[in-house]
N, C-alpha and C positions, 0 to 999 in steps of 0.2 A: 447895767448891772454886771458883773463878772461871774456867777453862776447862774444859770436857766437850766429849764426843763422845755427841750424842744417837743414839738406835737409827735413827730415820728417816732419818739424814741423814750426810753421807761427811764432811762439814766439822765443825770445832771451833766452838764458841758461847763467848763469855764473856758471865760474868752476874757484877756486882760491884755495889756500893752506897758512894754517896760523896757526902757532904754531905745524907742523908738520901733521896739519889734514886738509882732504880735503875737501871743501865746495861746492857743488854744487846743481842746481835745476834751476828752469824756473823761467824766472821773469815774464812771464805773459805779455810783451810787444812786442809789434811789431814792435816799433820805436828802433832804437838804442838810441838816447839820453838819453830817459825814462828808457830802459835798464840797463844803467850804472848806472842812479840813485839808481835804485833798487840793482846792485849789490854793489855799495856804504854803502847802507844801511846792506846788507846783511854783510859786511864785519864788518861794526859797532858793528853787532850783535855777530858776529862772534869773536871779540874780548873781549867783555863781558865774552862770553863764556870759551874762553880760558885762562881768568882770573879767571875764577870760578872756573873751573876745577884745575887749580894748586893749588887753594887756599884748594882744597878738594884732592888733590894728585894723579887726575885720569886726563883723556881725556875728552873733551868736550860730555856731554851726550846726545845723540839723543835717538829720538825715539825707534828705533830696540834694541839699547843696553840697555837703560831702562828697556823696556820689557822682554827682554830672562834675564836681570839680575833679575827681579822681579821675573818671573817665576822659576827661579832656586832657589832662596832663600826663596821665599816664595808661592807662585801659585801652583808647583806642589804638594805641602800637603796641600793643602786646602782637606776640604771631596769632594766638588764639584769641583773637578780640573778640570776637562774636561769643565764646564764651564766658568772657569776663561781663560782658555788659547783662549776658542771665543773669549771671550771679548777684552783679551792681543791683539790677531792677528787682530781685529776691528779695534783696535785704530792704530795699524801700518800703514794699509792698509788704513786708513782715513786720515792720520795725514805723511804717508810718512815714510820711515825708516830712512831717514835722518833729519827729522826733529829736529830743538834743541830744550829741553826741556825749555830752557831759555827764549825761543822766543814766548812759547803759554802763551798769552793773554787772556783777558778777552772776547774779539772780539771772537777768535779762541774756544774756549769754547761754546759760544752764537751759532755760527754758527755749533759746531758739536753736538748739544743739539737739534737744530733745525733739522739735518740731521737724526740723530736719531729717533724721533719723525716722522719721515715723513715713517718709513721704516715698511713694513708687520709684522706681530706677527709671530712669531715661524720660522722666516726667511722663510714664503712662502707666494707666490702672490696669491693664493686663495685654500679654501676649500678641504677636500676630494672629495668633491662632486660639484667640478668645481667654486663655488661661491668664490667671492673677499672676502680676509682674511682683517680682522679689521688690523688697524695700532696698533704698542706696544704702551701699557698703559705707562701713566707717572712713575709710580713708576718701570716700568722694565727700562725706561730710565735712572733714579737715580742710580738703580743700578747693570747695566750692561756697565755704560759709564763713567756717569758722578763722580759716587764713585768710580773706578776703576781707572782713570785717578788721582783723588785726594789721594787716597792712594800712589800710585807710586811717588807722589809730595813729600810724607808726608816722606817716606822712603828714599826720595834720601835726605831730609834736614837732616831728624835725624840721619841716619845710614850711609849714604853714604858723608854726608856732603859737600852738594850743596846748592849753592845759587841761590833766582830766584828772583831779583826784581821786574819783573812784574809779580808774581805767582797771578792766577786771585781769584777774591772772591766769592768763591766755594758757598757760601750760598744764591747769588743771581740765582745760574742756577740751583738751586734744584726744580724741578715743585713739584706745588703741588698735594697731593695722596687724594682721595677719603677716608674715613675711612673705612676700610674692618670690615663689621657686620659679626658676627657668628649667624646664623639663626638654629635651631633645631626644628626638627620635631615630633609635638605633637602626640601621640596616636591617637586621633579622626583624625586629617589631615592624618596621615598614612592610616588607611583604607577605608576614603574617597577615596585617588589616587588610591588603590588599586582597590577599585571598579569600578573606572570613567576608568582604563587600559583596551584596549583593548586584548584581548587573544594573538594575534600574537606579540606583543609589550611589553607584560609581561615581558618577557624573559632580556630583553635590560635595562627594568628599576630596574627589581630583582637585575640583575649584577650592574647596580650603585649605587644602596642600600648596596651591601654587599663590593663592594671596595673602594667606595670613589674615583674612578678614573675621571675625567675630561669628557666631552661630547664626545672631537676627539679621547680621548684614548680608551672609549668605543666600538668605530669598528673597531671591532676586527678581523683580519682575521686566521682562521684556521693552520697556518705556525707557526701563534705568540703563539699559545696554544701548549704545550709539555708537553702530561700526563705522559711520562716516568720521567721527571723532577718531575713533581708538580709546573711549575712555568710558568706562562702567560709574556711573553718579548717582551712591545712596545717601540716604541720612542714618549716620552712626551714634556712636554714645555722645550723650551731651548736647543731641541735637546738630551735632558739626556734620559738616556734607563730608564726604568720603569718595577718593577719587582713585580707582583700580585701572591701572592701564590694560587693555585687550592686547594680551603678548601674544606670539605665535601661539605659545601652549593652550594659554585662557582662550584665547580662539578655535583651537581643536576640541575644546571639551563643550564649547558653546555652541558652535556651531551645526554641531549632529542635532542639536535639541528643538530645534527651530520647527513648530509645527505641531509638536506634541501637547500645548497649553495656549490659547491666546493671552493670555494674562502672566504665568507663573513660567520662570526658565525650569526649575528642577520639578520633576514628576515622577510618580512612582506607578507602577503597574500592580493594581490587585492582585492578589493570589487566590481569593478567594470572591463568594457575592457575599453581601452583610444585607440583611433587610432588616432585621430585628433590631435595633441599635438600643434599648432599653436600657440593657446592661454593659452595655459598651461603654469605656471609662475613657474614648478616645475623643473624638470630634462629633461622636454619634451621629454621623450622616454615613447613607447605604452605598454600599461599593458593588461592582460589577467585575466578576471576575474577567481581567485582561484589558480592562481599558486603563488609563491614564489618570493620575489624579493629584494637585499640588502637594508638594512635601512640605508638612507645618512643620512650627517649632518642635511641639512634643513630641512629632512623629521623629521628626531627625534626632532628639536626644534619645528617644527609645530605640532606635536602629541601631545609634552610636554604641549605645551600652549593650547590646547583642551582638555586634561585631567584636568589640574589645573584648567580651568574655570569650567569644570563640575562636580568637586571636591568640588569646593566653595572655595578652598585655594587660600590666598593672600597674596603677599610676601615672595612668596618663588621660585627662581630660581632652575634651574636645577642644576649649580654649589651648590647650598646650600645641595644637599643629599651629595658634598663631606664636605661639614661644617658639617652635621649632623652626619656622621660617625668619623669623627676627634673628635667631641664631645663626644660621646656616649664610643667611644673607650678611651678618657682619665679619663671620670668617673669611666670607671670599673677596669683599670691598675692605673691611677695614674703616667704614666711614660710618660712624653713630648717626650723624644728619642722612644718611640714606635711609637707614633703617629706620628713624623717627618719622621722614615723609612716608615711608611704604607702608607704616603703620599705622600710620595716623595717628601717632603720639602727641596730641597739646602738649607736654613739656618733654624737654631733653633728657630730665630727671628720670621718668618712667623706661626710657630709650637705656639709658646708663646701667641697667640692671642686668642688660647682655654684655655690659662691657669683660667680663669674665673669660668670656669667651677667645679675646685676645691673649690670655695668660700664654698658652703655647708660643704665639708668636714672640710674645716678650722674652721666653725662655730660652727659646731659638738665637735670638737678637745677642742676650746677653753669653750663650755659647759662643756663638760668631766671634764676639768681640774679646773672649778671652782667650781662645784659640787664636786671632790675631796676635795677641799681646805675647801669648807661648813663642808665636813663630819670630816677633821683630826680636824678642830676649835669644831664641837660637844664633839669628842671625847676628846679634851683637856678640855672641861668645866669636861664632866661627872667625868676625873679623879680628878680633881680638888676638884671636890663635894664630891665625896668619901676621901678623902685626910682630906676634913676638918669635 
């Protein structure tokens, strides 16, 4: 029987073989007649898949097979292979390993994008201090989901020679992304921010200025700081490992903080005693004046808003410290790969946004070339005059 109802499910399942391949799954129907109708549709789709597979010289392409083959042939050699593995695994889990590629339509992709868009950023339901995490950005959905699926389709067509009559129109599923600006901190703004910063918060802000780490990545634990190897190892965006060198500057920031807290690197000193926490909107924990407590995600954001307002600096986010580091580093080195590694960018395209800082160098080089040409013409005229 190709349609049956298992004991542990209210829905009928279909299960049949075609062209030496087994096709099975849930019909999503509680009525047997409706389930048989779904099973007939699945058979029709399976016939198309088997026909396409014969044309390409292989078996029907399922999500599990496609993801595995893409990983072996392409993904495992990516510079950010761990991220590729996570993205492929997500697609397999969403569609199911037996999902036929020939069955994936615009409707399927639209639902996939909607599902991915509703997930929390970084795969976490809350921040380190217990606050609800924001949902993933449009850029993350595009790059970690839609683009990955499109790349598998492209390879399946060009390299594996499969055909997909119902291939999605990918442009329809690309989410609009806000244009990322790159904000550099001016010297007067930098001085004003330092003057407005509380002494106990100075180390964490100096650390952000020196490393360009994201706000969440700045909340270090001592086990992440390895003095012997000279590296700080944390887990950053997308679950990627972020390694930060303990330069003399970083060492000078962190070394005086040892002994303030057993676990957390950055702490602040309570300015007042707080016992009644019922109406408090922060972490709700009691505080004793003069004692040190770990700096939290929300606490650091709140303090940053106060500092920025006191300094009179506008249009500069905490994340812009990262942009500031990237901009200045590129200007100093002229090497995009160096900046990519320093900022732990998975894709060089992300780093390329900083390329505009080299415009000054390009302009200077063009001016030098023009001056060199002018000198050559002047020498040529002098030579002709003497010859005459």
